[in-house]
Structure formats: C-alpha cells, structure tokens
C-alpha positions in Angstrom: -28.7 -16.5 -25.7 -28.4 -14.5 -28.9 -29.6 -11.4 -27.1 -27.0 -11.9 -24.4 -24.3 -12.4 -27.0 -25.2 -9.2 -28.8 -25.5 -7.2 -25.6 -22.0 -8.3 -24.5 -20.4 -7.6 -27.9 -21.9 -4.1 -28.1 -21.1 -3.1 -24.5 -17.5 -4.4 -24.6 -16.9 -3.0 -28.1 -18.5 0.4 -27.2 -16.3 0.8 -24.1 -13.3 0.0 -26.2 -14.3 2.6 -28.8 -14.8 5.2 -26.1 -11.3 4.5 -24.8 -9.9 4.7 -28.3 -11.6 8.0 -28.9 -10.1 9.5 -25.7 -6.7 7.9 -26.3 -6.7 9.4 -29.8 -7.2 12.9 -28.4 -4.4 12.4 -26.0 -1.8 10.9 -28.3 -2.2 13.6 -30.8 -1.9 16.2 -28.0 1.3 14.5 -26.8 2.9 14.8 -30.2 1.6 18.3 -30.6 3.4 19.5 -27.5 1.2 18.7 -24.5 3.4 16.1 -22.8 1.4 16.4 -19.6 -1.1 13.9 -21.0 1.4 11.2 -20.3 1.7 12.2 -16.6 -2.1 12.3 -16.3 -2.3 8.7 -17.5 -4.3 9.5 -20.7 -2.0 7.4 -22.9 -3.7 4.3 -21.7 -7.0 2.5 -22.3 -8.0 2.9 -18.6 -11.3 4.9 -18.5 -10.7 5.8 -14.9 -7.8 8.0 -16.0 -10.0 10.3 -18.0 -10.9 13.7 -16.7 -14.6 12.9 -16.3 -15.3 9.1 -16.1 -19.0 10.0 -15.9 -19.0 12.0 -19.1 -16.5 9.8 -20.8 -18.0 6.4 -20.1 -21.3 6.5 -18.0 -23.3 9.0 -20.1 -22.3 7.5 -23.5 -23.4 4.1 -22.1 -26.7 5.5 -20.9 -27.4 7.1 -24.3 -26.6 3.9 -26.0 -28.9 1.9 -23.7 -31.8 4.4 -24.1 -31.7 5.4 -27.7 -29.0 3.6 -29.6 -27.2 6.9 -30.3 -23.4 6.9 -30.3 -22.7 9.7 -27.9 -18.9 10.5 -27.8 -17.2 10.7 -24.4 -16.1 13.8 -22.7 -12.7 14.9 -24.0 -9.6 14.5 -21.9 -8.2 17.6 -20.3 -5.7 19.1 -22.8 -3.5 22.0 -21.8 -3.9 23.7 -25.2 -1.4 26.4 -24.3 1.3 23.7 -24.6 0.3 22.8 -28.2 2.6 24.2 -30.9 0.0 25.8 -33.1 -3.7 26.2 -33.9 -3.4 23.4 -36.4 -2.4 21.0 -33.6 -5.4 22.2 -31.5 -7.7 21.4 -34.4 -5.9 18.1 -35.0 -6.3 17.1 -31.3 -10.1 17.8 -31.6 -10.5 15.8 -34.8 -8.5 12.8 -33.6 -11.4 11.5 -31.6 -13.9 11.4 -34.6 -11.1 10.1 -36.8 -10.8 7.1 -34.4 -14.5 6.4 -34.8 -14.2 6.6 -38.6 -11.2 4.2 -38.6 -13.0 1.7 -36.4 -16.1 1.9 -38.6 -13.9 1.3 -41.7 -12.3 -1.7 -40.0 -15.6 -3.2 -38.9 -17.0 -2.6 -42.4 -14.0 -4.5 -43.9 -14.6 -7.4 -41.5 -18.3 -7.5 -42.2 -17.6 -7.5 -46.0 -14.9 -10.2 -46.2 -15.9 -12.7 -43.4 -18.8 -15.1 -43.7 -21.3 -12.9 -41.9 -24.8 -14.2 -41.0 -27.7 -13.0 -38.9 -26.7 -15.1 -35.9 -23.9 -15.2 -33.3 -21.8 -12.1 -32.9 -22.6 -10.5 -36.2 -25.7 -8.5 -35.5 -23.8 -6.9 -32.5 -20.7 -6.2 -34.6 -22.9 -4.5 -37.3 -24.7 -2.4 -34.7 -21.4 -1.5 -33.2 -20.1 -0.4 -36.6 -23.3 1.7 -37.1 -22.7 3.4 -33.7 -19.2 4.4 -34.8 -20.7 6.2 -37.7 -23.4 7.9 -35.5 -20.6 9.0 -33.1 -18.6 10.4 -36.0 -21.5 12.5 -37.4 -22.7 13.6 -34.0 -19.2 14.6 -32.9 -18.6 16.7 -36.0 -21.5 19.0 -35.4 -19.8 22.4 -35.3 -21.4 23.6 -32.0 -20.0 23.3 -28.5 -19.2 21.0 -26.8 -18.6 18.7 -29.7 -15.3 18.2 -31.4 -16.4 19.8 -34.6 -16.7 23.1 -32.8 -13.4 22.5 -30.9 -11.6 22.1 -34.2 -12.9 25.5 -35.4 -12.5 27.3 -32.0 -8.8 28.0 -32.4 -9.6 30.1 -35.4 -12.3 32.2 -33.7 -11.6 35.3 -31.8 -11.5 34.9 -28.0 -14.5 37.0 -27.3 -16.7 35.0 -29.6 -15.4 31.7 -28.1 -16.2 33.1 -24.6 -19.7 34.1 -25.6 -20.5 30.7 -27.3 -18.9 28.6 -24.5 -21.2 30.2 -21.9 -24.1 28.3 -23.6 -22.3 25.1 -24.2 -24.5 22.9 -22.0 -27.7 24.5 -23.3 -26.6 24.0 -26.9 -25.8 20.3 -26.2 -29.2 19.7 -24.6 -31.0 21.4 -27.6 -29.1 19.1 -30.0 -30.1 16.0 -28.1 -33.7 17.1 -27.7 -33.9 17.8 -31.4 -32.4 14.4 -32.2 -34.9 12.6 -30.1 -38.1 14.6 -30.4 -37.9 16.5 -33.7 -38.7 14.0 -36.5 -37.2 16.2 -39.2 -33.8 16.5 -37.4 -33.9 12.8 -36.4 -34.6 11.8 -40.0 -31.8 13.8 -41.4 -29.3 12.6 -38.8 -30.1 8.9 -39.4 -30.3 9.3 -43.2 -26.7 10.6 -43.1 -25.6 7.8 -40.8 -27.2 5.1 -42.9 -25.8 6.5 -46.2 -22.2 6.7 -44.8 -22.7 3.2 -43.4 -23.7 1.9 -46.8 -20.6 3.5 -48.3 -18.5 1.7 -45.7 -20.2 -1.6 -46.5 -21.8 -1.9 -43.1 -25.0 -4.0 -43.5 -27.6 -1.6 -42.1 -30.4 -4.2 -41.8 -28.1 -6.5 -39.8 -27.2 -3.5 -37.6 -30.9 -2.7 -37.0 -31.3 -6.4 -36.0 -28.4 -5.9 -33.7 -30.1 -2.9 -32.1 -33.3 -4.9 -31.6 -31.3 -7.7 -29.9 -29.2 -5.3 -27.9 -32.3 -3.6 -26.4 -33.7 -6.9 -25.1 -35.9 -5.1 -22.6 -38.2 -3.6 -25.2 
C-alpha cells in the first residue's frame, strides 16, 4: 500500500510540475510580447496543448521511471521574434527552471513545518522535491537543448548559434550518457542536487526512501 501511495504521489506531482514548467515558459513569453501562446493554448495546464506531448510528458516520465532523474519537458514553441528584447528571451528560458526552484522551495517548507514521518505520502513528497532540484540543475546546463543554453543563446552571434544547434540532439545524448554511465559526472551532479536539497530543507534520506518505494519493481 505504501509503495502504491508513493507511486501515485510522485506521478501526479511530477506531471503537475511538468505542466507548471511549460506554463511558466508560456506566461513569461506572453508578457514579453508573444501573445500567440494564448491562441496555442499554452496558458493552461493541459499537457496535450504543448508542442511535443512526447517530449514534454512521456520522455520525462520514462526518465523518472528508469533512473529517478528529473528530465525537464520539451519547451513550448515560442515565436521569439515577437519578444521585445533579448532579456525577455532569456527570461522565457529561465522561467521553467525557476518554476522547479519555487516548487522545491514550497515542498521544502511543507516538509519542514508539517509533522513529517517515514510513512504515508511523505517519502513521495520528499522524492518529488528532490526531483525538482535535479530538474533545476539539469535544465541549467549551458548546452543545447537545455534552458541554460537558451538563456545565453540570444547573446551569441547567429552563426555560432547555428553551428551549435546542429549538434543539439547529440549533445543531449552525451549529457545523459555521462550522467548514467560516467561515475565522476554522476557523482558531481548528485552531490550538487543533494547539497541544494539540504539548503532547501528537503530531507534527503526520506527522499531516497521515496525513490526506493517509487521504483517498486526493483
């Protein structure tokens, strides 16, 4: 029963966080000048309205199930030429990671001030909070196609952007292979995630328990 509870809490919470991530991109773009996001239906929490439901929902869920890594969803399609400045372009890109940080902070506050224990929903909530931090760190890596790169891209010359973007998919695969199969990279990544989680008062041991309960098939 506890495994089922944890699984449901994490799945529902993670889908909500993915929708919040995409919504945050869209709402900042809307105020930055791209009002087309409203017509596209992005200013909702409906995942089917996103540009790539597979990239936005399915792949992040698969990564979560396989490795417990908080893969951010594929960004909504923003008509960047409508945005008023490069600062707005950068703000749109950083809005998604900011939503993960805010949700991690909120969950950290809940885990700090409520009577949390190692049963019921709490291992799942702690694991969900940890995943927000992992999504934040992963998404701020300054290489394509992550938002960390997209925030820098408006300040790069177009030829450099074109050259780098050609290898976007390859770079992404290299990052994920390194995270899974290179112990040094994996260790650094999770050390950063755990340290930030501690700063946000997220109980790491309870989160690890939540991961074990979530991956009930292991």
